[in-house]
C-alpha positions in Angstrom: 7.8 87.8 12.3 7.0 84.3 10.6 3.2 85.6 12.3 3.5 88.6 11.0 3.7 87.6 7.8 0.9 85.2 7.8 -1.2 88.1 9.6 -0.5 90.7 7.3 0.1 90.2 3.2 0.9 93.9 2.8 3.4 93.4 5.6 4.4 90.5 3.8 4.7 91.9 0.6 6.6 94.7 1.4 9.1 93.0 3.3 10.4 90.2 1.8 8.6 89.8 -1.3 10.6 90.8 -4.6 8.8 90.5 -8.3 10.3 91.4 -11.4 9.7 95.1 -13.0 9.4 95.2 -17.0 12.8 97.5 -17.0 14.5 97.0 -13.3 14.5 93.4 -13.2 14.7 91.9 -9.7 12.8 94.2 -7.2 11.5 94.6 -3.6 7.7 94.9 -4.1 6.8 98.1 -3.4 3.1 98.3 -3.0 1.2 101.3 -4.8 -2.0 102.6 -2.7 -4.2 100.7 -5.2 -2.0 97.5 -4.9 -2.8 97.2 -1.2 -6.5 97.8 -1.9 -6.6 94.8 -4.4 -4.9 92.6 -1.6 -7.0 93.6 1.0 -10.2 93.5 -1.2 -9.3 89.7 -2.4 -8.7 88.5 1.2 -12.0 90.3 3.0 -14.1 89.4 -0.2 -14.9 85.7 -1.4 -16.2 87.6 -5.0 -13.5 90.4 -6.1 -14.2 91.9 -9.5 -10.8 94.3 -10.3 -11.4 96.7 -13.6 -7.8 98.1 -13.8 -5.6 98.8 -17.4 -2.9 96.8 -18.3 0.5 97.2 -17.5 -0.7 98.3 -13.4 0.6 95.5 -11.4 -2.7 93.9 -11.3 -1.3 90.5 -11.7 1.9 91.0 -9.4 -0.2 91.9 -6.5 -2.5 88.9 -7.2 0.0 86.5 -8.3 2.8 87.0 -5.5 0.9 89.4 -3.2 -2.5 86.8 -2.8 -1.9 83.5 -4.0 1.4 83.3 -3.4 0.5 84.5 0.6 -2.3 82.2 0.5 -0.8 79.3 -0.5 2.2 79.8 2.1 0.3 80.4 4.9 -2.6 78.4 4.6 -2.8 74.3 5.0 -4.1 72.1 2.1 -5.5 75.2 0.0 -6.2 74.8 -3.6 -5.6 77.7 -5.9 -6.3 77.6 -9.8 -4.8 80.7 -12.0 -6.7 80.6 -15.2 -5.7 82.7 -18.0 -6.7 83.2 -21.9 -4.1 81.3 -23.2 -2.0 78.7 -21.2 1.2 80.3 -22.2 -0.1 83.6 -19.9 -0.9 81.1 -17.0 2.6 79.4 -17.2 4.2 83.1 -16.9 2.2 83.8 -13.7 3.0 81.3 -12.3 6.8 81.6 -13.4 6.6 85.3 -11.8 5.2 83.1 -8.3 7.7 80.8 -8.2 10.4 83.4 -8.8 9.5 85.7 -5.9 9.3 82.4 -3.9 12.5 81.5 -4.8 13.7 84.9 -3.2 11.5 84.6 0.1 14.1 84.0 3.5 14.2 80.1 3.7 12.6 80.6 7.1 9.2 81.7 5.0 9.6 79.0 2.9 7.5 75.6 2.5 9.7 72.7 1.0 8.4 72.0 -2.8 7.2 68.5 -3.4 5.5 69.3 -6.9 7.5 72.3 -9.2 6.5 72.1 -12.9 5.2 74.5 -15.6 1.6 74.2 -14.6 1.6 73.6 -11.0 3.7 73.9 -7.6 2.7 72.0 -4.7 4.1 72.8 -1.1 4.7 70.8 1.8 2.0 72.1 3.9 -0.1 70.7 1.4 -1.2 73.7 -0.6 -1.1 74.0 -4.7 -1.6 76.3 -7.6 -2.1 75.2 -10.9 -2.5 77.0 -13.8 -4.8 76.5 -17.2 -6.0 78.1 -20.2 -9.1 79.6 -20.1 -11.7 76.5 -21.3 -15.6 74.8 -19.9 -13.5 72.3 -17.9 -10.4 74.1 -16.9 -10.4 73.6 -13.0 -13.4 71.5 -13.3 -13.6 68.4 -10.4 -12.2 69.9 -8.0 -12.6 72.4 -5.5 -10.7 75.5 -4.8 -10.3 77.9 -2.3 -9.4 81.0 -5.0 -9.5 80.8 -8.2 -7.9 84.0 -10.1 -8.8 84.6 -13.5 -7.0 86.8 -15.4 -7.6 88.9 -18.3 -11.4 87.5 -17.8 -12.8 90.3 -19.8 -11.7 88.8 -23.0 -13.0 85.6 -22.9 -16.3 85.5 -24.7 -19.3 85.4 -23.1 -20.6 81.5 -24.3 -16.9 80.5 -23.1 -17.5 82.7 -19.9 -20.8 81.2 -18.8 -19.6 77.5 -19.3 -16.7 78.3 -17.3 -18.4 79.2 -14.2 -20.9 76.4 -14.6 -17.9 74.1 -14.0 -16.4 75.8 -11.2 -19.5 77.6 -9.2 -20.7 75.5 -6.4 
């Protein structure tokens, strides 16, 4: 069962992940077809841009689907979640942490660090969050960088950010 979850992020999400719904509270993560496509696309491609309207569940798909799965099933990986405002980045991490807390214990990693801006698991994987700035992810290497609502970042700031993180 662990291997099935490791090998198939869609199976992992549908079977074990819970998310917080704005109207219904904590619910099983019943993915829509387009959310499955987002998750599969992110894992199949190094660079992915998703143009999706607000309140469509993209942050849940990327956060609790891609980021949580990647952190749990890959050792020593670093993931950065960058949002226009620091509070939004912290909210995304909070949602990921909530999904993590409701996983069965046998799917959870022990947490070494657990605060508002980062989580580090015993497998060495780390998730950090930050507001978008030219040096938000500078100085480290990341296997995944999530840029939430990046269309709202000014062109100059976006260019500076890419210069700081692009290998």
